[in-house]
C-alpha positions, -999 to 999 in steps of 0.1 A, spaced: 478 -480 -492 467 -447 -508 485 -415 -498 467 -393 -473 460 -359 -489 482 -332 -475 504 -356 -455 538 -342 -449 564 -369 -457 584 -380 -427 617 -370 -445 605 -334 -447 614 -311 -418 593 -281 -425 617 -258 -405 646 -268 -428 626 -267 -461 620 -237 -483 584 -224 -482 579 -232 -519 590 -268 -513 566 -271 -483 538 -258 -504 546 -282 -532 548 -312 -508 515 -303 -492 499 -296 -526 487 -261 -518 487 -228 -537 505 -203 -514 485 -174 -528 450 -189 -527 452 -216 -501 432 -249 -503 399 -253 -519 369 -260 -496 365 -294 -511 402 -303 -506 400 -290 -470 370 -313 -463 388 -343 -478 419 -337 -457 398 -332 -426 382 -366 -431 416 -382 -437 435 -365 -408 407 -361 -383 400 -330 -362 428 -307 -352 424 -318 -315 444 -335 -289 436 -369 -278 419 -370 -244 429 -396 -218 401 -417 -205 392 -414 -168 400 -442 -143 369 -464 -137 354 -461 -103 360 -497 -94 397 -493 -101 398 -463 -77 381 -484 -50 405 -513 -56 434 -489 -53 421 -478 -19 420 -513 -5 452 -526 -22 474 -510 4 494 -536 24 481 -523 57 445 -526 45 452 -561 32 466 -569 67 434 -557 83 414 -578 59 434 -608 70 427 -599 106 390 -598 98 392 -634 83 410 -647 114 385 -630 137 356 -646 118 373 -680 121 377 -676 158 341 -664 161 329 -695 142 350 -718 163 334 -703 195 300 -712 181 291 -680 163 273 -665 193 264 -628 191 280 -605 167 316 -607 155 325 -573 170 362 -574 162 356 -581 125 328 -555 123 350 -528 139 380 -535 116 357 -536 85 343 -502 95 378 -488 97 386 -501 62 354 -485 48 361 -452 65 397 -451 51 385 -459 16 358 -432 17 383 -406 29 407 -415 1 380 -415 -26 367 -381 -15 401 -365 -13 414 -380 -46 381 -379 -66 398 -358 -93 409 -381 -121 439 -370 -141 426 -348 -169 458 -333 -181 456 -343 -218 419 -334 -218 428 -300 -204 452 -295 -233 424 -300 -257 402 -275 -239 431 -250 -237 435 -249 -275 399 -245 -286 399 -214 -308 391 -201 -342 416 -194 -370 416 -172 -401 426 -191 -432 427 -185 -469 406 -209 -489 396 -205 -525 414 -172 -524 390 -159 -498 396 -151 -461 375 -174 -438 373 -178 -401 370 -215 -392 372 -234 -359 408 -243 -352 396 -279 -349 389 -279 -387 424 -269 -397 442 -294 -420 477 -298 -433 481 -274 -462 458 -247 -449 471 -212 -453 469 -194 -419 465 -157 -418 480 -143 -386 474 -110 -369 481 -95 -335 461 -111 -308 455 -144 -327 461 -178 -312 480 -200 -335 458 -229 -344 483 -254 -357 520 -259 -363 528 -240 -395 557 -229 -418 560 -191 -421 558 -179 -457 553 -142 -451 559 -120 -420 557 -83 -412 570 -75 -377 556 -109 -367 563 -117 -330 549 -147 -312 546 -154 -274 557 -190 -269 563 -190 -231 536 -216 -225 553 -240 -249 590 -232 -245 594 -212 -213 610 -183 -232 599 -151 -215 604 -128 -244 584 -129 -276 600 -147 -306 605 -129 -339 592 -149 -369 603 -146 -405 603 -170 -435 641 -173 -440 649 -211 -440 670 -225 -412 702 -242 -422 704 -267 -393 681 -282 -367 678 -260 -336 658 -261 -304 621 -253 -305 625 -218 -291 649 -209 -319 628 -220 -349 621 -186 -363 605 -199 -395 578 -219 -377 548 -210 -355 532 -236 -331 498 -246 -320 487 -230 -287 510 -199 -289 498 -164 -295 507 -136 -319 518 -105 -299 527 -83 -328 526 -79 -365 511 -100 -393 520 -130 -413 510 -161 -433 520 -197 -427 513 -231 -442 499 -256 -417 523 -286 -415 509 -305 -386 476 -308 -367 463 -325 -337 486 -350 -320 512 -344 -347 519 -309 -334 545 -299 -309 517 -295 -284 505 -330 -293 540 -343 -287 538 -330 -251 503 -346 -248 518 -379 -259 547 -375 -235 523 -366 -207 501 -396 -215 531 -420 -215 546 -406 -183 540 -429 -154 532 -412 -121 555 -427 -95 542 -437 -60 550 -411 -34 576 -418 -7 548 -420 19 529 -446 -2 561 -466 -5 568 -463 32 533 -473 43 535 -503 20 568 -513 36 554 -508 71 524 -530 62 546 -558 50 568 -556 80 539 -556 105 523 -584 86 554 -607 92 556 -596 128 519 -602 135 520 -637 120 551 -645 141 536 -631 173 504 -651 169 522 -684 162 548 -679 190 523 -669 217 499 -698 208 527 -723 208 541 -710 241 508 -712 258 503 -748 245 538 -759 255 540 -741 289 505 -746 302 492 -774 281 459 -773 261 436 -802 268 400 -793 259 384 -778 228 373 -748 249 409 -742 258 420 -744 222 393 -718 213 407 -696 241 442 -699 228 432 -692 192 412 -662 203 441 -650 224 464 -653 193 439 -634 171 435 -607 198 473 -603 201 476 -601 163 449 -574 162 467 -557 191 500 -558 173 485 -542 142 476 -506 146 444 -510 128 435 -474 133 467 -464 114 451 -461 78 422 -440 90 443 -418 113 469 -414 85 441 -403 61 427 -379 87 461 -364 96 469 -359 59 434 -343 53 440 -319 81 474 -311 66 457 -304 33 434 -279 50 463 -261 67 483 -259 35 452 -246 16 451 -217 41 487 -210 32 478 -209 -6 491 -244 -13 463 -265 -27 471 -302 -26 451 -326 -48 462 -360 -34 465 -368 3 498 -387 1 514 -357 -17 512 -336 15 541 -354 31 561 -359 -1 571 -322 -3 584 -323 32 607 -352 20 619 -333 -11 657 -331 -14 656 -312 -48 632 -286 -60 634 -283 -98 618 -250 -109 610 -233 -141 623 -197 -144 597 -177 -163 567 -170 -142 579 -191 -113 612 -175 -101 605 -144 -122 575 -123 -128 571 -131 -166 568 -93 -170 596 -77 -189 610 -47 -169 635 -20 -176 660 -20 -147 688 1 -161 692 31 -183 727 41 -196 732 75 -212 762 97 -219 761 112 -184 759 80 -165 738 50 -154 704 50 -136 689 20 -119 651 18 -120 633 0 -91 601 -20 -91 592 -53 -106 566 -61 -133 540 -40 -149 529 -20 -118 545 15 -124 559 16 -89 596 22 -83 622 50 -81 652 60 -102 685 59 -84 721 66 -91 745 45 -70 718 40 -44 708 77 -42 676 92 -58 680 106 -93 681 144 -91 674 171 -117 703 177 -140 718 164 -173 714 127 -164 677 133 -154 671 150 -187 687 123 -208 668 95 -190 636 114 -195 642 116 -233 651 78 -235 620 67 -217 597 93 -233 609 85 -268 607 48 -262 571 52 -249 560 71 -280 577 48 -306 556 20 -292 525 -1 -301 518 -16 -267 492 -5 -242 492 -4 -204 461 -2 -183 449 -8 -147 419 -31 -145 404 -41 -112 435 -31 -93 459 -50 -115 481 -36 -142 479 -54 -175 494 -49 -209 484 -55 -245 510 -60 -272 547 -68 -270 560 -71 -234 593 -54 -243 575 -23 -256 552 -23 -226 584 -21 -204 589 14 -217 554 25 -208 559 12 -172 593 28 -169 581 62 -182 553 63 -156 579 57 -128 598 88 -139 578 118 -129 568 142 -157 578 119 -186 543 107 -195 529 142 -192 554 154 -218 548 124 -241 510 131 -240 517 163 -260 527 143 -291 505 126 -317 518 98 -340 516 108 -377 538 81 -393 556 48 -388 583 26 -402 576 -8 -384 602 -31 -369 615 -60 -389 640 -86 -383 661 -74 -412 663 -38 -400 663 -46 -362 648 -11 -355 616 9 -359 608 46 -362 578 68 -358 570 104 -366 552 125 -340 537 160 -341 540 181 -310 509 202 -300 529 232 -311 532 217 -346 568 206 -345 576 172 -360 601 147 -346 614 113 -356 618 87 -328 637 55 -333 646 25 -312 662 -8 -319 694 -29 -315 721 -4 -302 747 -14 -328 723 -10 -357 708 22 -343 742 38 -338 749 34 -376 721 59 -382 733 84 -355 757 113 -361 751 131 -328 746 123 -291 726 140 -263 746 152 -233 724 170 -209 709 200 -226 734 199 -254 737 179 -287 773 172 -297 789 152 -325 790 115 -321 827 110 -326 846 77 -326 853 78 -289 817 85 -279 805 59 -304 828 32 -289 817 41 -254 780 38 -264 787 4 -279 806 -7 -248 777 4 -226 753 -18 -245 777 -47 -245 782 -44 -207 744 -47 -203 743 -77 -226 770 -94 -206 747 -90 -175 720 -108 -194 699 -77 -201 681 -74 -234 693 -40 -248 674 -15 -268 688 18 -279 668 50 -284 675 80 -307 656 109 -322 659 141 -343 637 171 -351 622 167 -386 608 199 -399 612 187 -435 585 162 -430 557 187 -431 563 216 -407 534 230 -387 505 225 -412 486 206 -385 478 176 -408 471 142 -392 498 124 -413 530 132 -430 538 122 -465 567 102 -476 578 90 -442 599 59 -447 634 45 -440 650 75 -456 640 96 -426 662 75 -404 694 96 -407 713 121 -387 697 108 -355 707 120 -320 716 91 -298 699 93 -264 709 61 -246 703 24 -241 680 5 -217 686 -29 -201 654 -50 -200 650 -83 -181 623 -105 -167 632 -99 -131 632 -123 -102 603 -122 -77 615 -103 -46 603 -130 -22 622 -158 -40 658 -152 -29 651 -155 8 629 -186 1 657 -203 -17 681 -194 11 657 -210 36 654 -241 14 691 -245 11 695 -241 49 671 -270 52 693 -292 30 671 -288 -1 688 -281 -35 672 -258 -60 677 -266 -97 665 -242 -124 653 -257 -157 642 -232 -183 637 -227 -220 653 -193 -218 687 -182 -230 717 -197 -210 731 -162 -202 698 -150 -189 692 -181 -169 726 -180 -153 722 -143 -144 688 -149 -127 703 -180 -109 732 -159 -96 708 -132 -84 687 -157 -65 716 -176 -50 710 -208 -69 746 -208 -82 777 -188 -73 793 -160 -93 813 -184 -116 784 -208 -121 771 -215 -156 740 -228 -173 741 -261 -193 722 -257 -226 697 -282 -238 718 -289 -270 745 -304 -248 719 -327 -232 710 -343 -266 745 -357 -268 744 -373 -233 734 -408 -225 716 -415 -192 748 -422 -173 764 -389 -185 732 -370 -176 733 -385 -141 769 -373 -137 758 -338 -149 728 -334 -125 751 -341 -95 768 -307 -100 748 -286 -125 720 -265 -110 709 -245 -141 697 -260 -174 688 -236 -202 673 -238 -237 657 -271 -227 628 -289 -245 600 -307 -226 617 -341 -231 649 -326 -215 630 -316 -184 616 -351 -181 651 -366 -185 666 -343 -159 638 -352 -133 643 -389 -141 681 -386 -137 678 -369 -103 654 -396 -91 678 -422 -103 703 -406 -79 680 -415 -51 667 -380 -47 631 -370 -40 622 -344 -66 596 -316 -65 591 -299 -98 574 -265 -103 562 -249 -135 534 -230 -152 537 -237 -189 524 -265 -210 560 -276 -216 563 -283 -178 534 -307 -176 552 -341 -184 580 -333 -159 555 -323 -132 537 -356 -136 569 -376 -135 583 -359 -104 577 -371 -69 555 -341 -65 545 -316 -92 537 -280 -82 518 -258 -106 514 -220 -105 478 -212 -98 476 -177 -114 500 -179 -144 499 -216 -148 480 -232 -177 451 -256 -170 473 -284 -183 499 -278 -157 474 -276 -129 458 -309 -139 492 -327 -142 504 -314 -108 499 -328 -73 498 -293 -58 488 -258 -70 502 -226 -56 472 -202 -54 495 -172 -51 523 -182 -75 547 -175 -46 578 -196 -45 581 -188 -8 548 -208 -4 567 -239 -14 590 -234 16 561 -230 39 546 -262 24 579 -280 30 578 -271 66 542 -283 68 551 -316 50 580 -322 74 557 -315 103 532 -340 90 558 -367 87 569 -359 122 533 -363 134 531 -396 115 563 -408 133 548 -396 166 516 -417 164 535 -447 149 559 -445 178 530 -442 203 509 -470 187 537 -494 185 551 -486 220 517 -494 234 510 -524 212 544 -539 219 537 -535 256 505 -555 253 522 -583 233 551 -586 257 528 -585 287 509 -615 275 539 -634 262 560 -629 294 530 -634 316 524 -668 301 561 -678 302 567 -666 338 532 -673 352 546 -696 379 574 -672 391 549 -643 392 524 -662 413 498 -664 386 495 -702 386 490 -705 423 464 -677 425 443 -690 396 416 -716 398 430 -740 373 428 -740 335 447 -716 313 464 -687 332 464 -656 310 475 -621 323 449 -605 300 418 -619 283 410 -612 247 383 -586 254 407 -566 276 433 -566 248 407 -553 224 395 -527 249 431 -514 253 432 -511 215 400 -491 215 410 -467 242 446 -461 232 446 -466 194 418 -440 188 416 -407 205 452 -403 218 466 -416 185 446 -391 165 456 -363 188 492 -372 183 486 -368 145 478 -331 150 505 -324 175 523 -290 172 559 -289 162 582 -298 191 615 -300 173 626 -276 145 618 -296 114 637 -272 91 669 -276 111 677 -310 97 683 -323 62 654 -340 43 650 -377 48 665 -400 22 645 -420 -2 654 -452 16 651 -438 51 623 -457 70 595 -441 89 604 -467 116 641 -469 115 664 -491 136 665 -466 164 628 -465 167 625 -503 166 649 -505 195 629 -478 213 597 -498 206 613 -530 220 627 -513 251 596 -493 259 573 -523 253 595 -543 277 593 -516 304 555 -515 300 553 -553 303 575 -555 333 557 -528 353 523 -543 343 533 -578 355 550 -565 386 518 -546 395 498 -578 392 524 -596 413 523 -569 441 486 -578 447 490 -615 446 503 -638 474 537 -654 466 556 -645 434 585 -622 432 569 -594 453 554 -611 484 526 -597 506 496 -594 483 462 -608 493 440 -601 463 423 -625 440 437 -632 405 407 -613 390 416 -582 410 453 -585 402 446 -589 365 423 -559 366 451 -538 382 475 -550 356 450 -542 329 445 -507 343 483 -502 346 488 -512 310 461 -486 299 477 -459 320 512 -467 308 499 -463 273 486 -428 281 519 -418 297 536 -431 266 516 -406 245 536 -377 261 569 -396 256 562 -402 219 558 -366 210 596 -364 204 624 -389 203 648 -365 218 630 -336 236 616 -339 271 579 -348 274 576 -316 295 586 -294 266 554 -278 253 535 -301 276 502 -281 274 503 -271 237 482 -300 225 448 -296 241 434 -325 220 458 -349 235 449 -339 270 412 -343 261 418 -377 247 438 -388 278 411 -376 301 384 -394 281 405 -426 282 408 -424 320 371 -419 324 364 -449 302 389 -471 321 372 -461 354 339 -471 339 350 -505 326 364 -513 360 336 -499 382 303 -505 363 289 -541 368 277 -546 332 311 -537 319 328 -558 345 310 -588 332 317 -580 295 355 -573 301 363 -597 330 372 -569 354 368 -566 392 364 -534 414 395 -516 426 399 -495 457 418 -462 461 451 -479 469 448 -500 438 443 -469 416 472 -450 431 495 -480 427 484 -485 391 490 -448 383 524 -447 400 536 -479 384 524 -467 350 543 -434 353 576 -454 355 576 -456 317 576 -418 316 606 -414 339 626 -441 322 622 -424 289 631 -390 304 664 -405 317 671 -418 282 665 -384 266 686 -367 293 715 -391 284 711 -382 247 712 -345 256 743 -348 277 761 -369 251 752 -343 224 766 -315 245 798 -334 252 803 -339 214 796 -302 207 821 -292 235 847 -315 221 843 -302 186 845 -266 199 877 -274 217 893 -290 186 883 -260 166 898 -236 191 930 -256 192 933 -256 155 
């Protein structure tokens, strides 16, 4: 196979190779670049410098996904059984049951398709994000070409403001700094220079490489393209994202489990009831067999809450709307509840917990330390000393000189546009401009100077200097840089209005001040100056001649500033609330370990002696060791995208439900792998937003906590209507089953006119489903919060929506409903357990039918909480009251109107019947109230006992 022109051999790591060797391997002249013909050949061989787009999911697959849910499959089976029974009966009329259930399935599928119509376009968004133009040297001439046409071997020419079009090896750099936050999570710009690395280092520390999708924030340079398209670091993330499998949400898992469980129960119920009827009463004619089969089908349909999928979708959709009003935009319905189940929130630091805006927070001079308030680029904040406002005096003078000089020796720009403060240039330099505006009078004085000369910053010198002419004509040299380097050029120090010699004691103290700031994870920059009359005096010329490094001597040291990307002010209380709710917060960042640990301590993620685990340590860990680490470590620093993905996977392997937040491209794979990915809407890249399940429109971490409460409330509502539906449905099933078994003891057999004796007919069972499984159940799905959902820990991964306690409650409540229904029928019949009745079996069955409906409506109020009284917040849900009132009106109609009496086998009831039905139905409410009272008293006794033991201890 012929070699591909310009292909970098696998054995060559460009970051560890000399630029000359890279140029030789790629067959390019480092002074003239490629020829146009060579570039065209390589483009044909390598293909465009673009990222591969993932194909969309076909529409038919989306439809199949909507109906592949176990609950939906159960309903499809119910349709089949209903159609069989309809055919056995002679196929007369329309198969109403099958049509209604089919309509529910279609409604659910439409809701799901509408809400989840956005296909995953994360990799495609990566390609869109990186469309740009690049300047290259070809045939010795500068040319601007589409970045998609870059090829290995191209010589990139970089300048401030350029987007880097491909991964490239730096061959020349002058004050070159690149913003790589979107790729690495590093908040500060990265200085680039051509010196070859001696060992493999993390992505954020490869100073001799520039990467596709990053941006030049300062300086100039040249670099040889070493990788394009999917071979770049951005392409590696695209591949990782493409290969990452999105796990089903806990709610999807739970609904699937519920569907399978109900399926087994339904089949068992249908078989047991039909066999019981056949054995107890005997089935002799084909007509009776049809009746038994229809009864079995009706009970199966009754046992399945067929409205559950549609109600679930509607409840989740309403939750989506409420969360959107709180600036949390959810893209998939099932993700709404997932966040409420989260036991861990993994969060990026830069731009998520912090502002991604470098800020000067501390200034240290010879006279003391000043704290500067305010966060970000808005020049709002005040200077304080030990909590008190900074007053005029020596310290105020020194701080003014530090910030004024730092603002003048500066290439950044700060401007307010449409009410928002924005910067251009290096964020660290911009921090001086912001800080100077906060100190009254500083910017006024700085405006009187004009820059007339510059010695730029370089990685070798670690400092920069500028020459400025005052409006009076005086010249001054201003310098800033690494404090230890700057102090080597200083012989004096400013103390208030005086300039005194910088002796060994004062020099040691200045170095100690800078070191103390570094230990607190501040980035430190020292500032110095000196009058420079020798540079040109007051001739008024625009420039000075001969201004170079030789002017950087005999400087007056002014002080040092501490710069940091500060935490968002709203984050700390949000993290405290999350922890109180049993949710652990884990920081995963590409930033320096010391900086990450400092921010984590400030926010309360770790305690004072907590540390950050660097990504280099993760490389040496296998999966078991990583799982051990994630149990205790809450801060991971200097991590690569694959590290984030491994950390999320390790937490999930521990049985935790993981939410992952982020804003950069490097966060996208982990967001996709997490149980729920949360992207920042303002600072987040398009890639992150597409890979996430939820987008924060305000980039506010506190919004996540609000969303957690909303998600927990939604799951509570799901449990409420599940509890309600299954309480009622179990009551129907047990009523029929026990009514058939004890028909003789209850007086049913004696009162009937021969044939099968059934406490309810199939149409009445289906009517109960229609009345109770629709309006009241939907109203339960939007019920206000009764219990404090944030006062309990998150539910575990294997915790069931219907746990053992709820199943017991379903059985007990169903039994109570069945007993009071059957006793009501017995009360109106002659003989039986309760003698004295004189009504016909049709009237008694209608009374039992009505009691069963009313009992279901009383149960709706019981089901609002498993522990709190039904009378707590009794009138807060007007939708529930409306649904109950409508159900009562419909029940009166089906009992009283002749056409409906014929259709549903009912008989008229008088006032006494109605009162007895309502009174008997209310028993289910009082039984449940007694149970909840018992729970309350037991809880108080346990609390009192614990308090007594504590006092005794």
